[in-house]
MISE-114109 format. One record per residue (C-alpha): residue number from 0; residue in one letter; z, y, x. Coordinates in steps of 0.25 Angstrom, whole numbers. Example, Ala and Ser with C-alpha at 12.3 -4.5 7.8 and 13.67 -1.06 7.14 Angstrom:
BEGIN
{num:0 residuo:A z:31 y:-18 x:49} .
{num:1 residuo:S z:29 y:-4 x:55} .
***
This chain:
BEGIN
{num:0 residuo:X z:-1 y:1 x:-1} .
{num:1 residuo:X z:-5 y:14 x:6} .
{num:2 residuo:X z:5 y:25 x:2} .
{num:3 residuo:X z:1 y:38 x:5} .
{num:4 residuo:X z:9 y:50 x:7} .
{num:5 residuo:X z:3 y:65 x:4} .
{num:6 residuo:X z:10 y:78 x:8} .
{num:7 residuo:X z:5 y:92 x:4} .
{num:8 residuo:X z:9 y:102 x:15} .
{num:9 residuo:X z:9 y:119 x:17} .
{num:10 residuo:X z:14 y:124 x:29} .
{num:11 residuo:X z:25 y:114 x:32} .
{num:12 residuo:X z:25 y:114 x:48} .
{num:13 residuo:X z:39 y:112 x:49} .
{num:14 residuo:X z:40 y:98 x:39} .
{num:15 residuo:X z:25 y:91 x:39} .
{num:16 residuo:X z:29 y:86 x:52} .
{num:17 residuo:X z:39 y:78 x:49} .
{num:18 residuo:X z:33 y:74 x:35} .
{num:19 residuo:X z:21 y:68 x:44} .
{num:20 residuo:X z:31 y:61 x:51} .
{num:21 residuo:X z:39 y:55 x:41} .
{num:22 residuo:X z:25 y:48 x:33} .
{num:23 residuo:X z:22 y:43 x:49} .
{num:24 residuo:X z:36 y:38 x:51} .
{num:25 residuo:X z:34 y:29 x:37} .
{num:26 residuo:X z:36 y:13 x:38} .
{num:27 residuo:X z:25 y:9 x:29} .
{num:28 residuo:X z:11 y:12 x:37} .
{num:29 residuo:X z:2 y:13 x:23} .
{num:30 residuo:X z:4 y:27 x:23} .
{num:31 residuo:X z:-6 y:37 x:22} .
{num:32 residuo:X z:0 y:53 x:23} .
{num:33 residuo:X z:-11 y:63 x:16} .
{num:34 residuo:X z:-6 y:76 x:20} .
{num:35 residuo:X z:-12 y:89 x:12} .
{num:36 residuo:X z:-9 y:103 x:19} .
{num:37 residuo:X z:-14 y:115 x:9} .
{num:38 residuo:X z:-17 y:122 x:22} .
{num:39 residuo:X z:-5 y:122 x:29} .
{num:40 residuo:X z:-6 y:138 x:37} .
{num:41 residuo:X z:7 y:134 x:46} .
{num:42 residuo:X z:7 y:122 x:58} .
{num:43 residuo:X z:4 y:111 x:47} .
{num:44 residuo:X z:-8 y:106 x:49} .
{num:45 residuo:X z:-4 y:105 x:65} .
{num:46 residuo:X z:8 y:97 x:62} .
{num:47 residuo:X z:1 y:88 x:52} .
{num:48 residuo:X z:-10 y:83 x:63} .
{num:49 residuo:X z:0 y:84 x:72} .
{num:50 residuo:X z:8 y:72 x:66} .
{num:51 residuo:X z:-3 y:66 x:58} .
{num:52 residuo:X z:-6 y:51 x:58} .
{num:53 residuo:X z:-17 y:43 x:53} .
{num:54 residuo:X z:-10 y:42 x:41} .
{num:55 residuo:X z:-11 y:57 x:38} .
{num:56 residuo:X z:-21 y:62 x:29} .
{num:57 residuo:X z:-22 y:79 x:32} .
{num:58 residuo:X z:-31 y:89 x:24} .
{num:59 residuo:X z:-27 y:103 x:25} .
{num:60 residuo:X z:-33 y:113 x:12} .
{num:61 residuo:X z:-27 y:122 x:2} .
{num:62 residuo:X z:-22 y:116 x:-10} .
{num:63 residuo:X z:-15 y:122 x:-25} .
{num:64 residuo:X z:-1 y:121 x:-20} .
{num:65 residuo:X z:8 y:107 x:-17} .
{num:66 residuo:X z:3 y:98 x:-28} .
{num:67 residuo:X z:-10 y:101 x:-27} .
{num:68 residuo:X z:-9 y:97 x:-12} .
{num:69 residuo:X z:-5 y:84 x:-16} .
{num:70 residuo:X z:-13 y:83 x:-25} .
{num:71 residuo:X z:-24 y:84 x:-14} .
{num:72 residuo:X z:-14 y:74 x:-5} .
{num:73 residuo:X z:-17 y:63 x:-16} .
{num:74 residuo:X z:-30 y:62 x:-19} .
{num:75 residuo:X z:-32 y:60 x:-4} .
{num:76 residuo:X z:-21 y:47 x:-3} .
{num:77 residuo:X z:-27 y:36 x:-3} .
{num:78 residuo:X z:-13 y:26 x:-3} .
{num:79 residuo:X z:-8 y:16 x:-14} .
{num:80 residuo:X z:4 y:25 x:-17} .
{num:81 residuo:X z:6 y:41 x:-15} .
{num:82 residuo:X z:19 y:47 x:-12} .
{num:83 residuo:X z:21 y:63 x:-7} .
{num:84 residuo:X z:29 y:68 x:6} .
{num:85 residuo:X z:29 y:83 x:6} .
{num:86 residuo:X z:28 y:92 x:16} .
{num:87 residuo:X z:45 y:94 x:19} .
{num:88 residuo:X z:48 y:80 x:17} .
{num:89 residuo:X z:49 y:66 x:25} .
{num:90 residuo:X z:53 y:51 x:22} .
{num:91 residuo:X z:66 y:48 x:22} .
{num:92 residuo:X z:65 y:37 x:31} .
{num:93 residuo:X z:52 y:30 x:37} .
{num:94 residuo:X z:52 y:18 x:27} .
{num:95 residuo:X z:51 y:25 x:15} .
{num:96 residuo:X z:37 y:21 x:12} .
{num:97 residuo:X z:39 y:8 x:16} .
{num:98 residuo:X z:49 y:8 x:4} .
{num:99 residuo:X z:40 y:16 x:-7} .
{num:100 residuo:X z:28 y:4 x:-2} .
{num:101 residuo:X z:38 y:-8 x:-8} .
{num:102 residuo:X z:40 y:-2 x:-19} .
{num:103 residuo:X z:27 y:1 x:-22} .
{num:104 residuo:X z:26 y:-15 x:-20} .
{num:105 residuo:X z:27 y:-16 x:-35} .
{num:106 residuo:X z:16 y:-15 x:-41} .
{num:107 residuo:X z:22 y:-10 x:-54} .
{num:108 residuo:X z:29 y:2 x:-46} .
{num:109 residuo:X z:21 y:16 x:-49} .
{num:110 residuo:X z:27 y:25 x:-40} .
{num:111 residuo:X z:42 y:25 x:-29} .
{num:112 residuo:X z:52 y:34 x:-27} .
{num:113 residuo:X z:65 y:38 x:-19} .
{num:114 residuo:X z:76 y:47 x:-16} .
{num:115 residuo:X z:74 y:61 x:-9} .
{num:116 residuo:X z:84 y:70 x:0} .
{num:117 residuo:X z:81 y:84 x:1} .
{num:118 residuo:X z:83 y:90 x:16} .
{num:119 residuo:X z:85 y:102 x:20} .
{num:120 residuo:X z:74 y:108 x:28} .
{num:121 residuo:X z:82 y:112 x:41} .
{num:122 residuo:X z:89 y:97 x:41} .
{num:123 residuo:X z:83 y:85 x:35} .
{num:124 residuo:X z:96 y:77 x:37} .
{num:125 residuo:X z:102 y:86 x:26} .
{num:126 residuo:X z:100 y:81 x:13} .
{num:127 residuo:X z:100 y:94 x:3} .
{num:128 residuo:X z:97 y:84 x:-10} .
{num:129 residuo:X z:97 y:71 x:-12} .
{num:130 residuo:X z:87 y:65 x:-23} .
{num:131 residuo:X z:93 y:52 x:-28} .
{num:132 residuo:X z:82 y:45 x:-37} .
{num:133 residuo:X z:88 y:35 x:-44} .
{num:134 residuo:X z:80 y:24 x:-52} .
{num:135 residuo:X z:68 y:29 x:-60} .
{num:136 residuo:X z:69 y:28 x:-76} .
{num:137 residuo:X z:60 y:35 x:-84} .
{num:138 residuo:X z:70 y:42 x:-92} .
{num:139 residuo:X z:77 y:48 x:-83} .
{num:140 residuo:X z:64 y:60 x:-83} .
{num:141 residuo:X z:68 y:67 x:-94} .
{num:142 residuo:X z:81 y:67 x:-88} .
{num:143 residuo:X z:76 y:74 x:-74} .
{num:144 residuo:X z:77 y:62 x:-68} .
{num:145 residuo:X z:63 y:61 x:-57} .
{num:146 residuo:X z:58 y:54 x:-42} .
{num:147 residuo:X z:59 y:63 x:-30} .
{num:148 residuo:X z:43 y:67 x:-30} .
{num:149 residuo:X z:43 y:67 x:-13} .
{num:150 residuo:X z:48 y:51 x:-15} .
{num:151 residuo:X z:36 y:45 x:-28} .
{num:152 residuo:X z:28 y:36 x:-22} .
{num:153 residuo:X z:16 y:33 x:-32} .
{num:154 residuo:X z:5 y:25 x:-32} .
{num:155 residuo:X z:-7 y:31 x:-32} .
{num:156 residuo:X z:-14 y:26 x:-45} .
{num:157 residuo:X z:-1 y:37 x:-52} .
{num:158 residuo:X z:-8 y:49 x:-48} .
{num:159 residuo:X z:-21 y:43 x:-51} .
{num:160 residuo:X z:-19 y:38 x:-65} .
{num:161 residuo:X z:-9 y:51 x:-67} .
{num:162 residuo:X z:-12 y:63 x:-60} .
{num:163 residuo:X z:-5 y:69 x:-46} .
{num:164 residuo:X z:2 y:83 x:-47} .
{num:165 residuo:X z:-1 y:93 x:-56} .
{num:166 residuo:X z:-4 y:108 x:-50} .
{num:167 residuo:X z:-1 y:115 x:-62} .
{num:168 residuo:X z:14 y:112 x:-58} .
{num:169 residuo:X z:17 y:121 x:-45} .
{num:170 residuo:X z:31 y:114 x:-41} .
{num:171 residuo:X z:33 y:102 x:-51} .
{num:172 residuo:X z:20 y:94 x:-51} .
{num:173 residuo:X z:27 y:83 x:-43} .
{num:174 residuo:X z:39 y:82 x:-57} .
{num:175 residuo:X z:27 y:83 x:-65} .
{num:176 residuo:X z:20 y:71 x:-59} .
{num:177 residuo:X z:32 y:61 x:-58} .
{num:178 residuo:X z:35 y:65 x:-74} .
{num:179 residuo:X z:19 y:63 x:-76} .
{num:180 residuo:X z:21 y:48 x:-68} .
{num:181 residuo:X z:34 y:43 x:-71} .
{num:182 residuo:X z:36 y:48 x:-87} .
{num:183 residuo:X z:19 y:48 x:-92} .
{num:184 residuo:X z:13 y:38 x:-84} .
{num:185 residuo:X z:26 y:29 x:-82} .
{num:186 residuo:X z:25 y:26 x:-69} .
{num:187 residuo:X z:35 y:14 x:-61} .
{num:188 residuo:X z:43 y:20 x:-49} .
{num:189 residuo:X z:52 y:13 x:-40} .
{num:190 residuo:X z:63 y:18 x:-32} .
{num:191 residuo:X z:65 y:18 x:-18} .
{num:192 residuo:X z:82 y:22 x:-19} .
{num:193 residuo:X z:82 y:30 x:-6} .
{num:194 residuo:X z:77 y:44 x:1} .
{num:195 residuo:X z:61 y:41 x:3} .
{num:196 residuo:X z:60 y:58 x:6} .
{num:197 residuo:X z:69 y:69 x:12} .
{num:198 residuo:X z:62 y:84 x:7} .
{num:199 residuo:X z:67 y:95 x:14} .
{num:200 residuo:X z:70 y:107 x:4} .
{num:201 residuo:X z:63 y:117 x:0} .
{num:202 residuo:X z:52 y:113 x:-9} .
{num:203 residuo:X z:43 y:120 x:-17} .
{num:204 residuo:X z:52 y:119 x:-31} .
{num:205 residuo:X z:64 y:124 x:-23} .
{num:206 residuo:X z:57 y:136 x:-15} .
{num:207 residuo:X z:62 y:147 x:-25} .
{num:208 residuo:X z:67 y:151 x:-40} .
{num:209 residuo:X z:54 y:154 x:-44} .
{num:210 residuo:X z:47 y:139 x:-41} .
{num:211 residuo:X z:61 y:133 x:-45} .
{num:212 residuo:X z:59 y:139 x:-58} .
{num:213 residuo:X z:43 y:135 x:-58} .
{num:214 residuo:X z:49 y:121 x:-56} .
{num:215 residuo:X z:57 y:122 x:-67} .
{num:216 residuo:X z:47 y:124 x:-78} .
{num:217 residuo:X z:37 y:114 x:-72} .
{num:218 residuo:X z:47 y:104 x:-71} .
{num:219 residuo:X z:50 y:106 x:-87} .
{num:220 residuo:X z:35 y:107 x:-88} .
{num:221 residuo:X z:35 y:95 x:-81} .
{num:222 residuo:X z:43 y:89 x:-90} .
{num:223 residuo:X z:36 y:91 x:-104} .
{num:224 residuo:X z:22 y:90 x:-98} .
{num:225 residuo:X z:26 y:75 x:-96} .
{num:226 residuo:X z:35 y:74 x:-110} .
{num:227 residuo:X z:47 y:70 x:-100} .
{num:228 residuo:X z:57 y:82 x:-104} .
{num:229 residuo:X z:60 y:96 x:-104} .
{num:230 residuo:X z:72 y:103 x:-101} .
{num:231 residuo:X z:84 y:94 x:-101} .
{num:232 residuo:X z:74 y:86 x:-91} .
{num:233 residuo:X z:73 y:98 x:-81} .
{num:234 residuo:X z:88 y:101 x:-83} .
{num:235 residuo:X z:90 y:85 x:-78} .
{num:236 residuo:X z:80 y:86 x:-67} .
{num:237 residuo:X z:88 y:96 x:-63} .
{num:238 residuo:X z:101 y:94 x:-63} .
{num:239 residuo:X z:99 y:80 x:-57} .
{num:240 residuo:X z:94 y:87 x:-44} .
{num:241 residuo:X z:109 y:95 x:-42} .
{num:242 residuo:X z:116 y:80 x:-40} .
{num:243 residuo:X z:106 y:79 x:-28} .
{num:244 residuo:X z:111 y:89 x:-19} .
{num:245 residuo:X z:119 y:89 x:-9} .
{num:246 residuo:X z:131 y:98 x:-10} .
{num:247 residuo:X z:141 y:93 x:0} .
{num:248 residuo:X z:136 y:102 x:13} .
***
């Protein structure tokens, strides 16, 4: 089974090297890394080229935002299974894809997900937020549950049958897509009960109050579009986050 990893990147010279090396260090060998650069103007392209291996395929061109870039990357993949690795993220250990592949040995499994940690951009050993997903049950979607998007791997046919990311959503296209796959397509997903990915804090949807407000509106739109819920589902979704933060430090 071939696994395709898609990385959309724009001006991430300080982190893209770690991301590429993280993919290269995986023990599972049948991997392709599709890198979709948005026309970076810093040192990102030079770092990609310097660290590029036979598994990496780079295209640099303008795009309409992160979800458009991801869609372009997905269209270039050739794997049986597709997952994402954002340009600020890295795998928790070298056997993540090996464990993903084991779950996909069950032909009835359409997707695989795990746990996620948000870490300090300054010190990646410091955990800011620990997202322990737990086992999936469809009814949990109405209570604000969702799998961590950076840990989700899907069979190619899910994208082919149910579409990629709706670029009319600027910050919540991942949430809308997951609701579409899980609620409408009713796909079967398997849980790997461990941290799969570590994400540096400061994601696109958390950069300003304006973006947070936009995300709230888009999350609500995604819920209503897919017939999953409304205000109370959105409220529970945000309450779930509070338990994930490390308040000991």
